Structures are given as structure tokens and as C-alpha cells.
C-alpha positions as CSV (number, residue, x, y, z in Angstrom):
1,M,-48.8,-10.9,11.7
2,A,-50.7,-10.7,9.1
3,S,-53.0,-14.2,9.1
4,N,-52.2,-15.0,5.1
5,V,-49.9,-14.1,2.5
6,H,-52.1,-11.6,0.7
7,E,-53.0,-9.7,4.4
8,E,-48.9,-9.7,5.0
9,Y,-47.5,-7.6,1.7
10,R,-50.9,-5.6,1.2
11,A,-50.0,-4.4,5.5
12,R,-46.0,-3.4,4.5
13,R,-46.9,-2.3,1.2
14,D,-49.3,0.3,3.3
15,R,-46.4,0.6,5.8
16,F,-44.3,1.8,3.0
17,A,-47.1,3.9,1.4
18,A,-47.3,6.3,4.6
19,D,-43.9,6.5,5.2
20,A,-43.5,7.9,1.4
21,A,-46.1,10.3,1.8
22,R,-44.4,11.5,5.2
23,L,-41.4,11.9,4.5
24,R,-42.8,13.6,1.3
25,R,-43.9,16.0,3.8
26,A,-40.6,16.0,5.5
27,D,-38.8,17.2,2.3
28,G,-40.9,20.1,1.8
29,W,-40.3,21.2,5.1
30,M,-36.1,20.4,4.8
31,A,-36.4,22.3,1.3
32,L,-38.0,25.3,3.0
33,A,-35.3,25.2,5.5
34,R,-32.1,24.8,3.4
35,G,-33.5,28.3,1.2
36,V,-33.9,30.2,4.5
37,A,-31.0,28.9,5.7
38,F,-29.0,30.4,2.3
39,V,-30.7,33.1,1.8
40,A,-30.3,33.7,5.5
41,S,-26.4,33.5,5.1
42,L,-26.2,35.3,1.8
43,V,-28.4,38.2,4.1
44,V,-25.4,38.4,6.4
45,A,-22.9,37.8,3.7
46,I,-24.2,41.2,2.1
47,G,-24.6,43.0,5.4
48,W,-20.6,42.7,6.1
49,L,-19.4,43.2,2.6
50,A,-22.1,46.2,2.5
51,T,-21.3,48.0,5.6
52,G,-18.2,46.4,7.4
53,E,-20.3,46.7,10.7
54,L,-21.2,42.5,10.8
55,S,-19.0,40.5,12.0
56,P,-18.1,37.6,9.7
57,L,-18.4,35.1,13.4
58,W,-22.9,36.0,12.3
59,L,-22.1,33.4,9.1
60,L,-21.6,30.8,11.6
61,L,-25.5,29.8,12.2
62,P,-27.0,30.2,9.0
63,G,-23.6,28.3,7.3
64,V,-23.7,25.2,10.1
65,L,-27.6,25.3,9.8
66,F,-27.8,25.1,5.7
67,I,-24.9,22.3,6.1
68,A,-26.9,20.2,9.0
69,A,-29.8,20.6,6.7
70,V,-28.3,19.1,3.1
71,A,-27.1,16.6,5.7
72,W,-30.5,16.0,7.0
73,H,-32.0,16.6,3.7
74,G,-30.0,13.8,2.4
75,R,-31.2,11.4,4.5
76,V,-35.1,12.3,4.2
77,L,-34.2,11.5,0.4
78,K,-32.8,8.2,0.7
79,T,-35.7,6.9,3.4
80,H,-37.7,8.1,0.8
81,R,-36.6,6.4,-2.1
82,K,-36.0,2.6,0.4
83,A,-39.7,3.2,1.0
84,V,-40.6,3.4,-2.4
85,R,-38.8,0.6,-3.4
86,G,-40.6,-1.5,-0.4
87,I,-44.0,-0.1,-2.1
88,A,-42.6,-1.1,-5.2
89,Y,-41.3,-4.5,-3.9
90,F,-44.7,-5.5,-2.7
91,E,-46.9,-4.5,-5.1
92,R,-44.9,-7.0,-7.4
93,G,-45.9,-9.3,-4.6
94,L,-49.2,-8.5,-5.2
95,D,-49.6,-9.2,-8.5
96,R,-47.3,-12.5,-8.1
97,L,-50.6,-13.5,-6.1
98,S,-53.3,-11.8,-8.7
99,G,-51.6,-13.7,-11.9
100,A,-50.5,-10.4,-12.9
101,W,-47.3,-11.0,-12.9
102,P,-45.9,-12.1,-16.4
103,G,-43.7,-9.1,-17.7
104,V,-42.7,-7.8,-14.2
105,G,-39.3,-8.7,-13.1
106,A,-35.8,-10.6,-14.2
107,E,-36.8,-13.4,-17.3
108,G,-33.8,-15.0,-17.8
109,E,-33.3,-14.6,-21.0
110,R,-29.9,-14.8,-20.8
111,Y,-29.8,-18.7,-19.7
112,R,-32.3,-19.7,-23.2
113,D,-30.5,-22.6,-24.8
114,A,-32.2,-24.3,-27.6
115,T,-29.6,-27.3,-27.4
116,H,-31.6,-27.9,-24.1
117,P,-33.6,-30.9,-23.3
118,Y,-36.4,-29.1,-22.0
119,A,-35.9,-25.4,-21.2
120,D,-37.9,-23.9,-24.3
121,D,-40.3,-26.3,-24.1
122,L,-41.3,-25.6,-20.6
123,D,-40.8,-22.1,-20.9
124,L,-38.2,-22.2,-18.3
125,F,-37.4,-18.4,-19.1
126,G,-38.8,-15.6,-20.9
127,R,-41.5,-13.5,-20.1
128,G,-44.5,-15.2,-18.1
129,S,-41.3,-17.8,-17.5
130,L,-41.2,-20.2,-14.2
131,F,-38.0,-18.3,-13.4
132,Q,-39.9,-15.0,-13.8
133,R,-41.9,-16.0,-11.3
134,L,-39.4,-17.7,-8.8
135,W,-37.2,-15.0,-8.7
136,Q,-36.6,-12.6,-5.7
137,G,-33.3,-11.7,-5.4
138,A,-31.1,-9.0,-6.2
139,T,-27.8,-9.9,-7.6
140,R,-26.3,-11.5,-10.8
141,L,-25.0,-14.6,-8.8
142,G,-28.4,-15.6,-7.5
143,E,-29.8,-15.5,-10.8
144,D,-27.4,-17.7,-12.0
145,R,-27.7,-20.5,-9.0
146,L,-31.6,-20.0,-9.7
147,A,-31.3,-21.0,-13.6
148,A,-28.9,-23.5,-12.4
149,W,-30.9,-25.5,-10.2
150,L,-34.4,-25.7,-13.6
151,L,-31.7,-26.2,-15.7
152,T,-30.1,-29.5,-13.9
153,P,-32.5,-32.0,-11.5
154,A,-30.8,-32.1,-8.2
155,D,-30.5,-35.5,-6.7
156,H,-32.4,-37.2,-3.4
157,D,-30.4,-35.8,-0.7
158,T,-29.6,-32.1,-2.4
159,V,-33.5,-31.8,-2.9
160,Q,-34.5,-32.9,0.7
161,A,-31.9,-30.3,2.0
162,R,-33.3,-27.4,0.2
163,Q,-37.0,-28.4,1.0
164,A,-35.4,-27.7,4.8
165,A,-34.3,-24.9,4.2
166,V,-37.0,-23.4,2.1
167,E,-39.4,-24.7,4.6
168,E,-37.1,-22.9,7.4
169,L,-37.2,-19.6,5.4
170,R,-40.6,-19.9,4.3
171,E,-42.3,-17.4,7.0
172,R,-39.4,-15.4,7.1
173,Y,-40.7,-12.2,5.3
174,D,-38.4,-9.8,7.2
175,L,-35.4,-11.7,5.5
176,R,-36.8,-11.3,1.8
177,E,-37.8,-7.7,2.3
178,A,-34.1,-6.6,3.0
179,I,-33.1,-8.4,-0.3
180,G,-35.9,-6.9,-1.8
181,L,-35.5,-3.0,-0.8
182,L,-31.4,-2.9,-2.2
183,D,-30.9,-0.2,-4.1
184,S,-32.6,-1.0,-7.5
185,S,-31.2,2.1,-8.6
186,E,-27.4,0.9,-8.4
187,S,-26.3,-0.7,-11.6
188,D,-26.8,-4.5,-11.2
189,G,-23.1,-5.2,-12.6
190,N,-21.6,-8.8,-13.1
191,Q,-20.5,-10.1,-9.8
192,N,-18.8,-13.2,-11.9
193,L,-16.4,-10.7,-13.2
194,L,-15.1,-10.6,-9.4
195,R,-14.3,-14.1,-9.5
196,A,-12.2,-14.0,-13.0
197,W,-10.2,-11.2,-11.1
198,A,-9.5,-13.0,-7.9
199,G,-8.5,-15.7,-10.0
200,V,-5.5,-14.5,-11.4
201,P,-2.2,-14.7,-9.2
202,S,-1.6,-11.7,-7.2
203,R,1.6,-9.5,-7.8
204,P,2.3,-6.9,-5.7
205,I,4.2,-3.5,-6.4
206,S,7.5,-3.6,-5.0
207,S,8.4,-1.4,-2.3
208,A,10.4,0.1,-3.8
209,V,8.6,1.9,-6.2
210,R,6.4,2.4,-4.1
211,G,9.2,3.9,-2.1
212,V,10.1,6.5,-5.3
213,A,5.9,7.2,-5.6
214,V,6.2,8.6,-2.0
215,L,9.6,10.2,-2.4
216,L,8.3,11.7,-5.5
217,S,4.8,12.9,-4.1
218,L,6.8,15.1,-0.9
219,T,9.5,16.6,-3.4
220,F,6.2,18.2,-5.0
221,W,4.4,18.7,-2.6
222,S,8.0,20.6,-0.9
223,G,8.5,22.1,-3.4
224,L,4.9,23.7,-4.4
225,L,5.6,25.0,-0.8
226,A,8.6,26.6,-1.1
227,W,7.5,27.7,-4.6
228,S,4.5,29.7,-3.3
229,L,6.6,31.3,-0.3
230,D,9.2,32.5,-3.0
231,A,11.9,29.9,-1.5
232,A,12.0,27.9,-4.9
233,P,11.8,28.4,-8.4
234,V,8.4,27.3,-10.4
235,S,10.7,24.4,-12.0
236,W,11.1,22.4,-8.3
237,P,7.6,21.5,-8.6
238,V,6.9,21.5,-12.4
239,A,10.3,18.7,-12.8
240,A,8.4,16.2,-9.5
241,Y,5.0,16.8,-11.7
242,A,6.7,15.7,-14.5
243,A,8.5,12.8,-12.7
244,C,4.8,11.9,-11.2
245,L,3.7,11.5,-14.4
246,M,6.5,9.3,-16.0
247,L,6.1,6.9,-12.9
248,T,2.5,6.5,-14.4
249,F,3.3,6.0,-17.1
250,V,6.0,3.3,-16.7
251,M,3.8,1.7,-14.3
252,R,0.5,1.8,-15.9
253,G,0.9,-2.1,-17.2
254,R,0.7,-3.1,-14.0
255,I,-1.8,-0.7,-12.6
256,T,-3.9,-2.0,-15.6
257,E,-3.5,-5.1,-14.8
258,A,-4.3,-4.9,-10.7
259,V,-7.9,-3.8,-11.7
260,G,-8.2,-6.1,-14.7
261,R,-11.9,-6.7,-15.0
262,L,-12.4,-5.7,-11.2
263,D,-13.6,-1.7,-12.8
264,R,-16.5,-3.7,-14.6
265,A,-17.5,-5.8,-11.7
266,E,-17.4,-2.9,-9.2
267,A,-21.1,-1.4,-9.7
268,G,-22.3,-5.0,-8.2
269,L,-20.0,-5.4,-5.7
270,S,-21.8,-2.5,-3.1
271,K,-25.2,-4.9,-3.2
272,L,-22.8,-8.3,-3.1
273,S,-21.6,-6.6,0.6
274,D,-25.2,-5.9,0.9
275,V,-26.9,-9.4,0.7
276,L,-23.6,-11.2,2.2
277,H,-24.2,-9.2,5.4
278,I,-28.0,-10.0,5.1
279,A,-26.7,-13.9,5.0
280,E,-24.2,-13.7,7.3
281,V,-26.4,-11.6,10.6
282,E,-29.2,-14.2,10.5
283,T,-29.3,-17.2,12.3
284,F,-30.5,-20.4,10.6
285,R,-31.2,-24.4,11.8
286,S,-31.0,-26.0,8.3
287,P,-28.1,-27.5,7.0
288,F,-28.1,-26.0,4.0
289,L,-28.3,-22.9,5.2
290,S,-26.0,-23.4,8.3
291,D,-22.8,-24.4,5.5
292,V,-23.9,-20.8,3.1
293,Q,-23.2,-19.3,6.8
294,S,-19.8,-21.3,7.0
295,R,-18.6,-20.8,3.3
296,L,-19.0,-17.0,4.4
297,K,-16.5,-17.3,7.7
298,T,-13.5,-15.5,7.5
299,E,-11.0,-13.8,9.5
300,A,-12.1,-11.5,12.5
301,V,-13.7,-9.2,9.3
302,P,-16.8,-10.8,8.1
303,C,-16.5,-11.2,4.4
304,S,-19.4,-8.7,3.9
305,K,-17.3,-5.5,4.6
306,R,-13.5,-7.2,2.9
307,I,-16.0,-6.9,0.3
308,A,-17.1,-3.5,0.9
309,E,-13.5,-2.8,1.1
310,L,-12.7,-3.6,-2.3
311,H,-15.9,-1.5,-3.5
312,R,-13.7,1.2,-1.6
313,L,-11.0,0.8,-2.9
314,S,-12.2,0.3,-6.6
315,H,-14.5,3.4,-6.6
316,R,-11.6,5.5,-5.1
317,F,-9.2,3.9,-8.0
318,D,-11.7,5.2,-10.9
319,A,-11.6,8.4,-9.5
320,A,-7.6,8.3,-8.8
321,L,-7.1,7.3,-12.9
322,F,-10.6,9.0,-14.5
323,N,-11.9,12.1,-12.9
324,Q,-11.1,14.8,-14.6
325,F,-10.6,17.0,-11.7
326,F,-9.0,14.6,-9.2
327,A,-7.1,12.4,-11.3
328,P,-4.1,15.1,-11.6
329,I,-3.8,15.9,-7.9
330,A,-4.3,12.0,-7.4
331,I,-1.5,11.6,-9.3
332,T,1.3,13.9,-7.3
333,F,0.2,11.4,-4.4
334,G,1.8,8.1,-5.8
335,M,-2.3,6.8,-5.9
336,P,-2.7,4.9,-9.2
337,I,0.5,3.2,-7.9
338,H,-0.7,3.1,-4.0
339,L,-4.4,1.8,-4.6
340,A,-2.9,-1.4,-7.3
341,H,-0.8,-2.2,-4.7
342,A,-3.7,-2.4,-2.3
343,A,-5.5,-4.2,-4.7
344,E,-3.2,-6.7,-5.1
345,V,-2.5,-6.9,-1.8
346,W,-6.7,-8.0,-1.0
347,R,-6.5,-10.3,-4.5
348,E,-3.3,-11.8,-2.3
349,R,-5.3,-12.3,0.5
350,F,-8.8,-13.2,0.1
351,G,-8.9,-13.8,-3.8
352,S,-8.5,-17.7,-2.4
353,A,-12.3,-17.1,-1.0
354,V,-13.6,-15.5,-3.3
355,P,-15.6,-18.3,-5.2
356,R,-16.7,-19.5,-2.2
357,W,-18.3,-16.5,-1.1
358,L,-19.9,-15.8,-4.7
359,D,-21.0,-19.5,-4.6
360,A,-23.0,-19.1,-1.1
361,A,-24.6,-15.8,-2.3
362,G,-26.0,-17.5,-4.9
363,D,-27.6,-20.7,-3.3
364,F,-28.9,-17.3,-0.8
365,E,-30.3,-16.1,-3.0
366,A,-31.5,-19.2,-5.4
367,I,-32.9,-20.2,-1.8
368,L,-34.9,-16.7,-0.8
369,S,-36.8,-17.2,-3.9
370,L,-37.5,-20.6,-3.8
371,A,-39.6,-19.4,-0.1
372,G,-41.2,-16.7,-1.7
373,Y,-42.6,-18.9,-3.7
374,A,-43.3,-21.1,-1.2
375,A,-44.8,-18.7,0.6
376,E,-47.2,-17.3,-2.3
377,H,-48.7,-21.2,-2.5
378,P,-48.7,-22.1,0.7
379,H,-51.3,-24.8,0.5
380,D,-48.4,-26.4,-2.3
381,P,-47.7,-29.5,-1.0
382,W,-43.6,-30.4,-1.0
383,P,-43.3,-34.0,-3.4
384,E,-41.5,-37.0,-2.3
385,I,-38.5,-38.0,-3.8
386,T,-38.5,-41.2,-3.9
387,T,-36.2,-44.6,-4.8
388,D,-38.8,-46.8,-6.4
389,G,-37.3,-47.1,-10.0
390,A,-38.4,-44.7,-12.3
391,L,-42.2,-43.2,-10.5
392,F,-44.2,-40.3,-11.6
393,V,-47.2,-39.9,-9.7
394,A,-49.5,-37.1,-9.3
395,T,-53.2,-36.4,-7.0
396,R,-55.1,-33.3,-8.6
397,L,-51.4,-31.7,-10.7
398,G,-51.7,-28.2,-12.2
399,H,-49.8,-26.0,-14.0
400,P,-48.1,-23.8,-11.5
401,L,-48.1,-20.7,-13.8
402,L,-51.9,-20.5,-14.9
403,P,-53.7,-18.8,-11.9
404,E,-55.5,-20.5,-9.4
405,S,-59.0,-19.7,-10.7
406,Q,-58.0,-21.1,-14.3
407,C,-55.7,-24.3,-13.1
408,V,-57.9,-27.4,-14.1
409,R,-55.8,-29.9,-11.6
410,N,-55.7,-34.3,-13.3
411,D,-54.2,-37.0,-11.5
412,V,-50.8,-39.0,-13.8
413,S,-50.0,-42.2,-13.1
414,L,-46.4,-42.8,-14.7
415,G,-44.6,-46.2,-13.4
416,E,-45.5,-49.2,-12.7
417,P,-47.3,-51.0,-14.5
418,I,-48.4,-48.1,-16.4
419,R,-45.1,-46.6,-18.2
420,L,-46.7,-44.9,-21.1
421,L,-49.5,-42.9,-21.9
422,V,-51.0,-42.0,-24.8
423,V,-52.7,-39.0,-24.8
424,S,-55.5,-37.7,-27.7
425,G,-57.5,-35.4,-28.2
426,S,-58.6,-32.7,-30.4
427,N,-57.3,-29.0,-31.0
428,M,-56.9,-26.7,-28.0
429,A,-58.2,-29.3,-25.7
430,G,-55.1,-29.4,-23.7
431,K,-52.9,-31.7,-24.3
432,S,-49.8,-29.4,-24.4
433,T,-50.8,-27.8,-21.4
434,F,-50.5,-31.0,-19.7
435,L,-47.3,-32.0,-20.9
436,R,-45.6,-28.7,-19.6
437,S,-47.3,-29.2,-16.2
438,V,-46.0,-32.9,-15.5
439,G,-42.8,-31.0,-16.4
440,L,-42.4,-28.0,-15.1
441,N,-43.4,-29.2,-11.8
442,A,-41.3,-32.5,-12.1
443,V,-38.5,-28.9,-12.5
444,L,-40.1,-27.3,-8.9
445,A,-40.0,-31.0,-7.3
446,F,-36.1,-31.4,-8.3
447,A,-35.3,-27.6,-8.1
448,G,-36.3,-28.3,-3.8
449,A,-40.2,-25.7,-4.3
450,P,-43.6,-27.3,-3.4
451,V,-45.6,-28.5,-6.1
452,R,-48.6,-27.5,-7.5
453,A,-50.2,-30.7,-7.2
454,T,-52.3,-32.4,-3.4
455,S,-49.5,-34.8,-3.9
456,L,-46.8,-35.8,-6.0
457,R,-44.1,-38.7,-5.5
458,L,-41.1,-39.4,-8.1
459,S,-38.1,-40.8,-8.5
460,P,-34.9,-39.1,-9.0
461,L,-35.8,-38.5,-12.8
462,Q,-33.8,-37.0,-16.1
463,L,-36.2,-34.9,-18.2
464,G,-36.7,-34.9,-22.4
465,S,-39.3,-32.9,-23.9
466,V,-39.9,-32.2,-27.7
467,I,-42.8,-30.0,-27.8
468,R,-42.3,-26.4,-29.3
469,V,-40.7,-27.2,-32.6
470,S,-40.5,-25.3,-35.2
471,D,-38.9,-25.7,-38.8
472,S,-35.7,-23.4,-40.2
473,L,-35.1,-21.6,-43.8
474,Q,-31.9,-21.1,-42.5
475,S,-31.1,-24.3,-41.6
476,G,-32.9,-26.3,-44.3
477,K,-34.6,-28.1,-41.9
478,S,-38.7,-29.1,-42.2
479,L,-40.4,-29.2,-38.8
480,F,-40.5,-33.0,-39.3
481,F,-36.5,-33.4,-39.5
482,A,-36.3,-30.7,-36.8
483,A,-38.4,-32.7,-34.5
484,I,-36.4,-36.0,-35.3
485,E,-33.4,-34.2,-34.5
486,R,-34.6,-33.2,-30.9
487,L,-35.9,-36.8,-30.4
488,K,-32.7,-38.4,-31.2
489,R,-31.1,-35.9,-28.4
490,V,-34.0,-36.8,-25.9
491,A,-34.1,-40.9,-26.9
492,G,-29.6,-40.6,-25.7
493,F,-30.9,-40.2,-22.1
494,A,-33.0,-43.4,-22.2
495,G,-30.9,-46.3,-20.5
496,Q,-28.9,-43.8,-18.3
497,Q,-29.3,-43.1,-15.0
498,P,-31.2,-41.4,-13.9
499,P,-33.8,-42.8,-15.4
500,L,-35.9,-40.4,-18.8
501,L,-39.4,-39.0,-18.3
502,F,-40.1,-38.0,-21.6
503,L,-42.9,-35.3,-23.4
504,L,-43.8,-35.8,-26.6
505,D,-46.0,-33.4,-28.6
506,E,-48.0,-34.9,-31.2
507,L,-45.1,-37.1,-32.2
508,L,-43.4,-37.0,-35.6
509,A,-46.2,-34.5,-36.7
510,G,-45.0,-34.2,-40.2
511,T,-45.2,-37.0,-42.5
512,N,-47.2,-39.4,-43.3
513,S,-50.1,-41.7,-41.3
514,H,-48.1,-44.8,-42.6
515,D,-44.6,-44.3,-41.6
516,R,-45.5,-42.3,-38.4
517,L,-47.4,-45.1,-36.9
518,I,-44.3,-47.2,-37.5
519,G,-42.0,-44.9,-36.6
520,A,-43.2,-43.8,-33.8
521,D,-44.0,-47.5,-32.4
522,A,-40.3,-48.0,-32.5
523,I,-39.3,-45.4,-30.9
524,L,-42.2,-45.7,-27.6
525,R,-40.6,-49.6,-27.7
526,R,-36.9,-48.2,-27.6
527,L,-37.2,-46.2,-24.7
528,L,-39.7,-48.1,-22.9
529,D,-37.2,-51.1,-23.3
530,D,-34.8,-48.4,-22.0
531,G,-36.3,-48.0,-18.5
532,A,-37.9,-44.4,-19.4
533,I,-41.7,-43.8,-18.7
534,G,-43.2,-40.7,-20.4
535,I,-46.3,-39.4,-22.0
536,V,-47.2,-39.2,-25.9
537,T,-49.5,-36.5,-27.0
538,T,-51.3,-37.1,-31.2
539,H,-54.2,-35.9,-33.1
540,D,-53.7,-39.1,-35.1
541,L,-56.1,-41.6,-33.5
542,A,-53.4,-44.5,-35.4
543,L,-51.1,-44.0,-32.7
544,T,-53.4,-44.9,-30.1
545,E,-53.5,-48.2,-31.2
546,I,-49.9,-48.7,-30.0
547,A,-50.8,-48.1,-26.6
548,D,-53.4,-51.1,-27.1
549,E,-50.5,-53.6,-28.6
550,L,-48.0,-52.1,-25.8
551,S,-50.7,-52.8,-22.8
552,P,-50.8,-52.9,-19.1
553,V,-47.4,-50.9,-20.3
554,A,-49.1,-48.3,-21.9
555,A,-52.7,-47.0,-22.2
556,N,-54.7,-44.8,-24.0
557,V,-56.1,-41.1,-22.0
558,H,-57.7,-38.5,-23.7
559,F,-59.3,-34.8,-23.3
560,R,-62.3,-34.1,-25.2
561,D,-64.8,-31.1,-25.9
562,V,-67.9,-29.9,-26.4
563,L,-69.7,-27.4,-29.5
564,V,-72.4,-25.6,-27.6
565,G,-73.8,-23.5,-30.3
566,N,-71.1,-21.7,-31.7
567,T,-69.1,-22.0,-29.1
568,M,-66.3,-24.4,-28.4
569,Q,-66.0,-26.0,-24.7
570,F,-63.3,-27.4,-22.9
571,D,-63.4,-28.7,-19.8
572,Y,-59.8,-29.8,-19.7
573,T,-60.3,-33.1,-17.5
574,L,-58.2,-36.0,-18.3
575,R,-60.6,-39.3,-19.0
576,P,-59.6,-42.4,-20.0
577,G,-59.7,-44.4,-22.9
578,V,-59.2,-42.6,-27.0
579,V,-61.5,-39.7,-27.6
580,D,-64.1,-40.5,-30.1
581,R,-64.4,-36.6,-32.1
582,G,-61.8,-34.5,-33.4
583,N,-63.1,-30.9,-34.2
584,A,-60.7,-29.5,-36.9
585,L,-64.4,-29.1,-39.0
586,A,-65.7,-27.2,-36.3
587,L,-63.3,-25.4,-35.7
588,M,-63.3,-24.3,-39.5
589,R,-67.1,-23.6,-39.1
590,L,-66.4,-21.1,-36.1
591,V,-63.8,-18.9,-38.0
592,G,-65.7,-18.9,-41.4
593,L,-63.0,-20.8,-43.5
594,M,-65.6,-23.4,-44.2
595,P,-69.2,-23.1,-44.9
596,V,-72.0,-24.6,-43.0
597,E,-73.7,-26.1,-46.0
598,E,-70.1,-27.9,-46.7
599,L,-69.6,-29.2,-43.5
600,R,-70.2,-33.0,-43.4
601,V,-70.5,-34.4,-39.9
602,E,-70.6,-37.9,-39.0
603,S,-72.4,-39.7,-36.5
């Protein structure tokens, strides 16, 4: 095995690249073989028709060779597509390691919710989001489950179980590769539609109706045979075919009911079957993964094969109803009726187990995604989840979405005695990024993933943030009003269990300094009285007085900048105390908005 994840990914990518090159050459030879076999068959056929001297048996050899070449060529092309998928999969992995991953892969846009207490502020979804960085699965079920884990902090026992599972899967490159190689050319589908379909009570087609369908089918085909032998008039098969059409029309409601949402979910069933099969055949030790496998257990036949059966059934249903060449023939066999009955019988036997299978598949893919992230960050530690009240203590905490080379780390301590940090600093000094570093690492910790820090110790917490706020012309809301609405939602979590961890950027910006100071003081005192811990950032140095008044429960910290020539430099290092200068005027001068002679700098 390679000594590190970079070498592992490169070695696997290069192996797939070599396979792809070999298969491209084989593709050329197989195409040539097909052509030669076809030309040979054509020459023999022309010779036989033109001279009559050649036996038609001579067509067998080139014909068999042509059929074999077509079949073998199909296998070569399928294997080549798999190799191409392998190259792309490990290229994406290398992009993640190099920091070139934003914009590559699922972004999770469907999970964005402006009313969620922290999702938009912390960039959980969208381009360059935490979801995009973590996701390494194949189905909508896994996406849904991973999004749910990011949106809802787990309790202590759940986090411990996920950590053990991620640790078990961290080095299982082959397992993650198997998921990554699933055919991405298939439509993803939405396997949740299967859940809705399976939940509808089954109504099998009666044996009487199926018996009539069989009788009409026999009548049609026997009449067609008799007519072809001049033993019966053509009206016999025509009347029988009309009766088949009539029965299908009468039963159309039951047929549609049987299919329901299944036809829309059909595109994702093949991939779901593959994911379930991968989960079934592996051997696991951790309780979380053992529970996943226990939920997949069925009778003698694995649930992956049951889903594959349903996929084939749905595919046949589609052909029997909508294929313009096959549908007219399918009606003569009563296939829509028999397939509808088969679907109802499947639903009756396995419908109650489907939600359990789908939930297990979602858990499996979500935990695999976290394991992939853990493997790609081997130096990131496991957070320690404690029950020691409201607590968040980290050493060398960094932003998990930034490349390691750009990530500046800082220590953070919230608990007893200091439960509030007031962060002052100039523009672009790193205050908002610091808030997101705290929030994102908390999200990772409660999801069951490693964190970007040297160590992190925290208690179960409810996150709440007000970082990214905008006004709305359509809603008639100013920036200040939008901010206080968000603050009200966050404050609503205070006083509940688990305790609130609040992250407030530029608290009460948009109003005058007098009202801002009084309002901020009242809000922060209320949050602290209700047992919350948190961080507030501000440009307004008057708000730093609040920390002095609340000492030792609160403390001031700051980020600073240095103007070197015409360049503003930031070290993004958190320091104790209040910032001693701002940079707004200097920035105005740098962009040419304020002439140098009009800039007055107080020493």
C-alpha cells in the first residue's frame, strides 16, 4: 500500500489510466474484428446467392465470429467506461487534496434553508461548501442523510458510534472505490420515491382477472396460428386482440396504481441495488456498521437482489406500456396485468422493509463520505464530546474548507469562567472567518467527523449564528430589521438543552452607536443568563466595553493588521485585548477613494 493518501490516489488513478489505454487498443482491435467478420459473412452470403455453389452452412463460421466479436466488444467498452470512471474518481480525490475541489461534485443546493439557525452562515451547502467537500457517495439517500447530519447536531452516544465507524472505514480505499465506480451515466433518480410507493397498501390483481388475461392470450395466439394455416378466419385473432386491448383498458386504473411512483424511481434502483450489495458483502466490527448490516437482512435472498428484481420488473413494465414495438405484443400476453400483479405482490412481501433498507443505505453512504474525509485529513483529530456543561475548547483551530497552506490556526476557549468572547478588529482581519471556523468544526464534530484543530473538547451544543444578513426590498426589510429577526430566532434556543453556542457577526450593525451598545448589552446578558456560550465580533469599539463590564465571564480579543507601504497585511492571529486601530481610512486611500492629502491619521 502507498505510504500516504496522495500516493494511494495517484497509484490507483495511474492503474485505471493504464487499463483505459490498454482497453482503447483492444477497442480498436475488436472493431476491426467485427468489421472483418461482417465482411466475411457478406462475401459468403453474396457467393451463395450468386452462384448457389456455396453451402449456407459457410455462413455459420463468420456469423458466429461476428456475434462473438460484438459480445466481446461490448464487454471491452463496458470495462473501458469503468476505467474512465476510476480515473475521474481519483482525479476528484486529488483535487480535494490540493484544494481544487470547489465546484466539483454535488453541492447540496436542495438542502439550503434560509430559516435554518446556521446552515447559510456556515456555508454548509452550495459551491465550495462543507457538503461538497464531504460528499463521496452515489445515491440521493446518502446525500439526504449526510445533509441531515450536518443540519442536526447529534448527541454524545451517536457521535461516539459514528467516530468508531469512520475509524474502521478510514483505510478502506477499496470499499470507497467500489462506490465511486458505480455507473454515473445512469440517471440518479430519487430513491425516496420508492419509499412512498412501498408505503401504499398493496392490492394484488385477482386470480379471475389474471385467468381471463391468460385465456385471451391463448385465444389470440391459437387463432393467429390457425389463421396462418388457413384453418380459421382472420376475425378470430382480431377479435381476441380487441378483447386483450379492452381488458387492458378496463384495468388501466389498477395498472397505474401498481406502478405509481415506481416508474420515476426506477432510474435510481440499479444504483441502489449496487450500494446495498456492497454493504451486504463487507465485514464490519463497529456497532454502527453492524447495525447497518442488520437492517439489510432479509429472508434467504439479499435485499440488494430484491431491489434488482423490482428494477427489472419496472423496466419490463416500461417496455410493456411504452415501447412502440413491444407494447402491441405485450398486450397479447396480458403483460401489463401480470406485471402489475407482480409489483403488488412484491410490495405486499417487502414494502414494510423498504424504509429500513433505504435508511441503512443512506447511513452507509454518509458514513463512507465522512471516512473519506478522515482519510484525506490523517492529522485531524477526533473531538472529545463531554457532558461538562456548555463547553468549546480548541487548540490551533482552523477553517476546514481552506487549504492547509492558507489556514491560520487559533486557540479558542469558551466555558468556565469565560463564556463570551468579544472579537474586535478591522475590515478583512479575519473575524467572520474565525466565526465560521468555530461553527464548521462544531458541525463536523457533531456529525462524527475529525476536526481541523490540534484538539477540540466540547459539550453537546445547539448552534445558532447571525453572520450573513442582507436586506430585502421585496419584503420591505432593512438590514437592521433582518438582523434582529435572525437574532430573535437564535435567542429562542437559549435556556434549552443542549446549551446554545451563538456566533454573531457585527452585532446590531445598521443602527446608531448609542442604541447598538444598549441593545447588544441587553442581548448578551440575556444569552449568558440562559446558559449560552458564544462569540461576538464588532467594528464598533464601544461594544468592547461590554466584555469589561461582564468580566470574568467575558473577555476581549482582537485581530489586527499592518500597513506596509501601499499594502495591507494581515496575520489572522487572535490576540488578547481590544484592537487599537482601524483600517477603514487606509483602505479608502488604497483603492483611491480618498486622496492621500485628505487622509488624517491620528497617532
